[in-house]
Backbone as JSON Lines, residues from 0, in Angstrom:
{"i":0,"aa":"M","n":[0.9,-1.15,-0.01],"ca":[0.08,0.38,-0.14],"c":[1.0,1.0,0.03]}
{"i":1,"aa":"E","n":[2.28,1.04,0.63],"ca":[2.97,2.39,0.72],"c":[3.66,2.45,-0.54]}
{"i":2,"aa":"T","n":[3.82,1.59,-1.58],"ca":[4.18,1.93,-2.74],"c":[3.24,2.55,-3.52]}
{"i":3,"aa":"V","n":[2.26,2.5,-3.37],"ca":[1.49,3.17,-4.39],"c":[1.21,4.52,-4.1]}
{"i":4,"aa":"N","n":[1.0,4.77,-2.75],"ca":[1.01,6.57,-2.47],"c":[2.15,7.03,-3.11]}
{"i":5,"aa":"Q","n":[3.66,6.22,-2.79],"ca":[4.36,7.13,-3.31],"c":[4.69,6.95,-5.08]}
{"i":6,"aa":"N","n":[3.87,6.0,-5.81],"ca":[4.28,6.0,-7.24],"c":[3.04,7.25,-7.63]}
{"i":7,"aa":"E","n":[1.83,7.2,-6.77],"ca":[0.76,8.44,-7.13],"c":[1.19,9.86,-6.94]}
{"i":8,"aa":"S","n":[2.33,9.92,-5.55],"ca":[3.31,11.04,-5.44],"c":[3.99,11.46,-6.64]}
{"i":9,"aa":"V","n":[4.81,10.49,-7.19],"ca":[5.79,10.9,-8.28],"c":[4.85,11.39,-9.57]}
{"i":10,"aa":"K","n":[3.46,10.6,-10.01],"ca":[2.82,11.03,-11.06],"c":[2.57,12.37,-11.2]}
{"i":11,"aa":"S","n":[2.0,12.49,-9.62],"ca":[1.4,14.04,-9.51],"c":[2.82,14.85,-9.4]}
{"i":12,"aa":"G","n":[3.81,15.08,-9.38],"ca":[5.15,15.45,-9.24],"c":[5.07,16.28,-7.68]}
{"i":13,"aa":"T","n":[4.64,15.38,-6.7],"ca":[4.81,16.08,-5.48],"c":[5.93,15.15,-4.45]}
{"i":14,"aa":"K","n":[6.86,14.4,-5.17],"ca":[7.8,13.26,-4.59],"c":[8.14,14.16,-3.62]}
{"i":15,"aa":"G","n":[9.19,15.48,-3.58],"ca":[9.67,16.17,-2.36],"c":[9.25,16.77,-1.68]}
{"i":16,"aa":"L","n":[8.06,17.02,-2.21],"ca":[7.11,18.01,-1.11],"c":[6.82,17.49,0.18]}
{"i":17,"aa":"K","n":[7.37,17.89,0.83],"ca":[7.43,17.33,2.3],"c":[5.84,17.61,3.05]}
{"i":18,"aa":"I","n":[5.25,19.26,2.33],"ca":[4.29,19.03,3.06],"c":[2.71,18.1,2.24]}
{"i":19,"aa":"Y","n":[3.14,18.14,0.96],"ca":[2.12,17.16,0.56],"c":[2.02,16.36,1.13]}
{"i":20,"aa":"A","n":[3.04,15.39,1.43],"ca":[3.37,13.68,2.52],"c":[2.56,13.93,3.65]}
{"i":21,"aa":"K","n":[2.82,15.57,4.55],"ca":[2.02,15.69,5.99],"c":[0.64,15.77,5.51]}
{"i":22,"aa":"T","n":[0.36,16.54,4.43],"ca":[-1.32,16.77,4.48],"c":[-2.09,15.19,4.13]}
{"i":23,"aa":"E","n":[-1.3,14.57,3.11],"ca":[-1.87,12.89,2.91],"c":[-1.61,12.35,3.89]}
{"i":24,"aa":"D","n":[-0.99,12.5,4.65],"ca":[-1.03,11.73,6.23],"c":[-2.35,12.06,6.93]}
{"i":25,"aa":"M","n":[-2.08,13.36,7.22],"ca":[-3.26,13.92,7.93],"c":[-4.48,13.46,7.38]}
{"i":26,"aa":"V","n":[-4.94,13.38,6.57],"ca":[-6.27,13.35,5.43],"c":[-5.95,11.64,5.73]}
{"i":27,"aa":"E","n":[-5.41,10.73,5.89],"ca":[-5.6,9.11,6.04],"c":[-5.67,9.24,7.86]}
{"i":28,"aa":"Y","n":[-5.09,10.22,8.56],"ca":[-5.74,9.95,10.17],"c":[-7.37,10.37,10.23]}
{"i":29,"aa":"L","n":[-7.86,11.5,9.46],"ca":[-9.02,12.15,9.49],"c":[-9.66,10.97,9.03]}
{"i":30,"aa":"Y","n":[-9.67,10.23,7.81],"ca":[-10.65,9.3,7.69],"c":[-11.12,8.4,8.84]}
{"i":31,"aa":"T","n":[-10.11,7.65,9.06],"ca":[-10.16,7.08,10.65],"c":[-10.8,7.79,11.55]}
{"i":32,"aa":"V","n":[-10.72,8.84,12.21],"ca":[-11.77,9.77,13.13],"c":[-12.99,9.83,12.45]}
{"i":33,"aa":"L","n":[-12.99,10.0,11.33],"ca":[-14.2,10.46,11.11],"c":[-15.28,9.06,11.03]}
{"i":34,"aa":"R","n":[-14.73,8.29,11.12],"ca":[-15.59,6.97,11.06],"c":[-16.24,7.21,12.58]}
{"i":35,"aa":"Q","n":[-15.85,8.0,13.69],"ca":[-16.58,7.91,15.05],"c":[-17.43,8.58,15.2]}
{"i":36,"aa":"Y","n":[-17.82,9.69,13.94],"ca":[-18.82,10.21,13.99],"c":[-20.29,9.56,14.26]}
{"i":37,"aa":"P","n":[-21.34,9.98,14.92],"ca":[-22.45,9.78,14.36],"c":[-23.26,9.15,12.83]}
{"i":38,"aa":"R","n":[-23.94,8.39,12.84],"ca":[-24.82,8.17,11.56],"c":[-25.4,9.56,11.08]}
{"i":39,"aa":"S","n":[-25.78,10.49,12.37],"ca":[-26.8,11.66,11.51],"c":[-25.62,12.76,10.55]}
{"i":40,"aa":"E","n":[-24.59,12.46,11.61],"ca":[-23.31,13.13,11.03],"c":[-22.63,13.22,9.67]}
{"i":41,"aa":"K","n":[-22.95,11.82,9.45],"ca":[-21.59,11.04,8.74],"c":[-21.93,11.86,6.94]}
{"i":42,"aa":"F","n":[-23.06,12.77,7.13],"ca":[-23.08,12.61,5.5],"c":[-23.64,14.33,6.07]}
{"i":43,"aa":"V","n":[-22.98,15.1,6.67],"ca":[-23.25,16.58,6.87],"c":[-21.65,17.28,7.35]}
{"i":44,"aa":"L","n":[-21.53,16.97,8.66],"ca":[-20.33,17.55,9.26],"c":[-19.02,16.83,8.88]}
{"i":45,"aa":"A","n":[-19.3,15.51,8.86],"ca":[-18.02,14.25,8.59],"c":[-17.81,14.58,7.13]}
{"i":46,"aa":"A","n":[-19.02,14.98,6.06],"ca":[-18.69,14.95,4.3],"c":[-17.96,16.81,4.26]}
{"i":47,"aa":"E","n":[-18.27,17.22,4.88],"ca":[-17.81,18.35,4.46],"c":[-16.3,18.99,5.53]}
{"i":48,"aa":"T","n":[-16.35,18.04,6.51],"ca":[-14.85,18.17,6.63],"c":[-13.83,17.19,6.02]}
{"i":49,"aa":"K","n":[-14.25,16.14,5.23],"ca":[-13.34,15.23,4.27],"c":[-12.97,16.14,2.82]}
{"i":50,"aa":"K","n":[-14.6,17.02,2.6],"ca":[-14.17,17.83,1.44],"c":[-13.47,18.62,1.9]}
{"i":51,"aa":"A","n":[-12.95,19.58,2.34],"ca":[-12.07,20.63,3.23],"c":[-10.52,20.32,3.35]}
{"i":52,"aa":"A","n":[-10.82,18.76,3.67],"ca":[-9.23,18.53,3.61],"c":[-8.72,17.78,2.16]}
{"i":53,"aa":"L","n":[-9.8,16.91,1.9],"ca":[-9.11,16.97,0.16],"c":[-9.06,18.08,-0.88]}
{"i":54,"aa":"E","n":[-9.94,19.1,-0.52],"ca":[-9.57,20.61,-1.03],"c":[-8.56,20.73,-0.86]}
{"i":55,"aa":"L","n":[-7.68,21.02,0.49],"ca":[-6.62,21.36,0.86],"c":[-5.63,20.42,0.23]}
{"i":56,"aa":"L","n":[-5.74,19.0,-0.11],"ca":[-4.59,18.48,-0.67],"c":[-4.71,18.89,-1.95]}
{"i":57,"aa":"E","n":[-5.55,19.26,-2.92],"ca":[-5.9,19.57,-3.92],"c":[-5.15,20.98,-4.28]}
{"i":58,"aa":"L","n":[-5.13,21.85,-3.64],"ca":[-4.45,23.5,-3.52],"c":[-3.18,22.99,-3.19]}
{"i":59,"aa":"I","n":[-2.8,22.29,-2.71],"ca":[-0.98,22.14,-2.43],"c":[-0.66,21.38,-3.57]}
{"i":60,"aa":"I","n":[-1.35,20.41,-4.04],"ca":[-0.51,20.22,-5.51],"c":[-0.63,21.4,-6.65]}
{"i":61,"aa":"S","n":[-2.01,22.24,-6.89],"ca":[-1.97,23.19,-7.8],"c":[-1.11,24.17,-7.27]}
{"i":62,"aa":"C","n":[-0.79,24.32,-6.05],"ca":[0.13,25.35,-5.75],"c":[1.46,25.26,-6.4]}
{"i":63,"aa":"N","n":[2.01,23.98,-5.84],"ca":[3.29,23.26,-6.79],"c":[3.17,23.65,-8.1]}
{"i":64,"aa":"K","n":[2.45,23.28,-8.66],"ca":[2.26,23.33,-10.22],"c":[2.49,24.85,-10.77]}
{"i":65,"aa":"H","n":[1.64,25.97,-9.99],"ca":[1.73,27.04,-10.63],"c":[2.99,27.82,-10.48]}
{"i":66,"aa":"Y","n":[3.47,29.04,-11.62],"ca":[4.6,29.64,-11.45],"c":[4.03,30.88,-10.52]}
{"i":67,"aa":"M","n":[3.21,31.63,-10.74],"ca":[2.62,32.63,-9.49],"c":[1.82,31.75,-8.58]}
{"i":68,"aa":"K","n":[2.7,31.68,-7.34],"ca":[1.73,31.26,-6.18],"c":[1.23,31.46,-5.32]}
{"i":69,"aa":"K","n":[1.16,33.15,-5.43],"ca":[0.78,33.83,-4.42],"c":[-0.9,33.87,-3.95]}
{"i":70,"aa":"T","n":[-1.44,33.68,-5.03],"ca":[-3.26,33.9,-4.92],"c":[-3.35,32.27,-4.69]}
{"i":71,"aa":"T","n":[-2.63,31.23,-5.33],"ca":[-2.93,29.77,-4.99],"c":[-2.4,29.63,-3.17]}
{"i":72,"aa":"M","n":[-1.39,30.41,-2.61],"ca":[-0.86,30.23,-1.04],"c":[-2.15,30.55,-0.41]}
{"i":73,"aa":"R","n":[-2.71,31.8,-0.92],"ca":[-3.73,32.35,-0.02],"c":[-4.82,31.51,0.01]}
{"i":74,"aa":"D","n":[-5.34,30.91,-1.31],"ca":[-6.23,29.64,-1.16],"c":[-5.92,28.57,-0.22]}
{"i":75,"aa":"V","n":[-4.72,28.23,-0.43],"ca":[-4.17,27.05,0.61],"c":[-4.5,27.71,2.11]}
{"i":76,"aa":"D","n":[-4.34,28.62,2.59],"ca":[-4.05,29.32,3.53],"c":[-5.49,29.35,4.18]}
{"i":77,"aa":"I","n":[-6.77,29.63,3.09],"ca":[-7.81,30.0,3.56],"c":[-8.38,28.71,4.1]}
{"i":78,"aa":"Q","n":[-8.06,27.79,3.12],"ca":[-8.7,26.16,3.0],"c":[-8.29,25.47,4.72]}
{"i":79,"aa":"L","n":[-7.27,25.69,4.71],"ca":[-6.57,25.29,6.27],"c":[-7.53,25.73,7.57]}
{"i":80,"aa":"D","n":[-7.67,27.07,7.29],"ca":[-8.36,27.52,8.17],"c":[-10.06,27.26,8.47]}
{"i":81,"aa":"I","n":[-10.79,26.79,6.75],"ca":[-11.72,25.94,7.08],"c":[-11.55,24.87,7.98]}
{"i":82,"aa":"L","n":[-10.65,23.76,7.36],"ca":[-10.22,22.51,8.12],"c":[-10.34,22.87,9.17]}
{"i":83,"aa":"R","n":[-9.6,23.74,9.63],"ca":[-9.31,24.06,11.33],"c":[-10.67,24.41,11.89]}
{"i":84,"aa":"A","n":[-11.84,24.98,11.2],"ca":[-13.0,25.4,11.89],"c":[-13.77,24.03,11.91]}
{"i":85,"aa":"M","n":[-13.89,23.3,10.98],"ca":[-14.46,21.89,10.83],"c":[-14.2,20.81,11.95]}
{"i":86,"aa":"V","n":[-12.72,20.7,12.04],"ca":[-12.55,19.94,13.39],"c":[-12.99,20.6,14.58]}
{"i":87,"aa":"R","n":[-12.6,21.67,15.0],"ca":[-13.14,22.37,16.18],"c":[-14.52,22.36,16.48]}
{"i":88,"aa":"L","n":[-15.22,22.26,15.5],"ca":[-17.01,22.31,15.54],"c":[-16.55,20.65,16.1]}
{"i":89,"aa":"G","n":[-16.32,20.07,15.2],"ca":[-16.74,18.26,15.06],"c":[-16.31,18.06,17.31]}
{"i":90,"aa":"H","n":[-15.28,18.79,17.53],"ca":[-14.93,18.36,18.67],"c":[-15.78,19.31,19.76]}
{"i":91,"aa":"R","n":[-16.09,20.66,19.47],"ca":[-17.21,21.23,20.2],"c":[-18.6,20.47,20.47]}
{"i":92,"aa":"L","n":[-19.2,19.88,19.35],"ca":[-20.11,19.19,19.19],"c":[-20.05,17.63,20.03]}
{"i":93,"aa":"G","n":[-18.68,17.21,20.05],"ca":[-18.59,15.94,21.42],"c":[-18.3,14.74,19.92]}
{"i":94,"aa":"F","n":[-18.32,15.12,18.67],"ca":[-18.12,13.95,17.78],"c":[-16.86,13.4,17.93]}
{"i":95,"aa":"L","n":[-15.6,14.9,18.28],"ca":[-14.14,13.88,18.42],"c":[-14.05,13.68,19.59]}
{"i":96,"aa":"K","n":[-13.64,12.89,20.39],"ca":[-13.15,12.88,21.5],"c":[-11.95,13.58,21.53]}
{"i":97,"aa":"N","n":[-11.34,13.44,23.05],"ca":[-10.1,14.61,23.34],"c":[-9.06,14.31,22.36]}
{"i":98,"aa":"H","n":[-8.58,12.91,22.11],"ca":[-7.59,12.46,22.12],"c":[-7.05,12.67,20.53]}
{"i":99,"aa":"P","n":[-8.02,12.15,19.6],"ca":[-8.18,11.94,18.49],"c":[-7.98,13.82,17.97]}
{"i":100,"aa":"Y","n":[-8.83,14.29,18.83],"ca":[-8.68,15.79,18.17],"c":[-7.46,16.52,18.54]}
{"i":101,"aa":"E","n":[-6.83,16.28,19.49],"ca":[-5.35,16.58,19.93],"c":[-4.56,16.05,18.98]}
{"i":102,"aa":"V","n":[-4.66,14.94,18.71],"ca":[-3.53,14.47,17.27],"c":[-3.84,14.93,16.31]}
{"i":103,"aa":"L","n":[-5.07,15.14,15.75],"ca":[-5.58,15.84,14.6],"c":[-5.11,17.67,14.3]}
{"i":104,"aa":"S","n":[-5.52,18.04,15.41],"ca":[-5.25,19.69,15.74],"c":[-3.33,19.87,15.91]}
{"i":105,"aa":"G","n":[-2.42,18.51,16.18],"ca":[-1.15,19.14,16.02],"c":[-0.64,18.4,14.44]}
{"i":106,"aa":"K","n":[-1.49,17.79,14.13],"ca":[-1.03,17.4,12.16],"c":[-1.37,18.61,11.75]}
{"i":107,"aa":"V","n":[-2.97,19.15,11.63],"ca":[-3.11,20.42,11.19],"c":[-2.73,21.39,11.09]}
{"i":108,"aa":"D","n":[-1.92,21.88,12.77],"ca":[-0.7,23.18,13.13],"c":[0.34,22.75,12.5]}
{"i":109,"aa":"E","n":[0.58,21.49,12.44],"ca":[2.19,21.15,11.46],"c":[2.11,21.78,10.32]}
{"i":110,"aa":"I","n":[0.97,21.37,9.58],"ca":[0.9,21.96,8.18],"c":[0.63,23.3,7.95]}
{"i":111,"aa":"G","n":[-0.08,23.8,9.03],"ca":[0.06,25.44,9.11],"c":[1.18,26.31,9.29]}
{"i":112,"aa":"R","n":[1.99,25.36,9.77],"ca":[3.35,26.06,9.97],"c":[4.17,26.41,8.83]}
{"i":113,"aa":"M","n":[4.26,24.7,8.13],"ca":[4.76,24.68,6.93],"c":[4.17,25.53,5.55]}
{"i":114,"aa":"I","n":[2.91,25.73,5.86],"ca":[2.46,26.5,4.52],"c":[2.74,28.01,5.11]}
{"i":115,"aa":"G","n":[3.09,28.52,6.29],"ca":[3.27,29.88,6.61],"c":[4.93,29.58,6.13]}
{"i":116,"aa":"G","n":[5.91,28.91,6.38],"ca":[7.16,28.97,5.91],"c":[6.99,29.22,4.5]}
{"i":117,"aa":"W","n":[6.2,28.22,3.44],"ca":[5.69,28.12,2.14],"c":[5.71,29.69,1.71]}
{"i":118,"aa":"M","n":[4.63,30.07,2.41],"ca":[4.42,31.71,1.89],"c":[5.38,32.53,2.05]}
{"i":119,"aa":"K","n":[6.18,32.37,3.14],"ca":[7.39,33.35,3.52],"c":[8.4,32.95,2.4]}
{"i":120,"aa":"S","n":[8.74,32.09,1.92],"ca":[9.58,31.86,0.95],"c":[9.01,32.1,-0.82]}
{"i":121,"aa":"I","n":[7.99,32.65,-1.01],"ca":[7.42,33.19,-1.85],"c":[7.6,34.54,-1.77]}
{"i":122,"aa":"Q","n":[7.14,35.41,-0.61],"ca":[7.27,36.42,-0.97],"c":[8.62,37.14,-1.06]}
{"i":123,"aa":"N","n":[9.36,36.27,-0.61],"ca":[10.92,36.93,-0.76],"c":[11.6,36.5,-2.18]}
């Protein structure tokens, strides 16, 4: 299974992009955590949270491919904030227990720091 992910990364041109690997790891963990959401939320908040995470992954790929990255980076940053809000809401509503929330928040925060560094490198 690991070789499949590496092959997909090579095809999409993200092989050396650490932020892509971290985001992919976060999405994988998110999928396992969202299985714990109640049935009534599987097609509402859980689906929207998945959508936000997958769109973040898409935007990172897109930003890596664009020559002019500033506007796409702003979109990446906005999408990360949307994902943070969804995760926080899931926790506040009691769908995410403390430990999975802390782990997921840590992963999202790490991605946020990487995005911040990427944005600084683009501005210089």
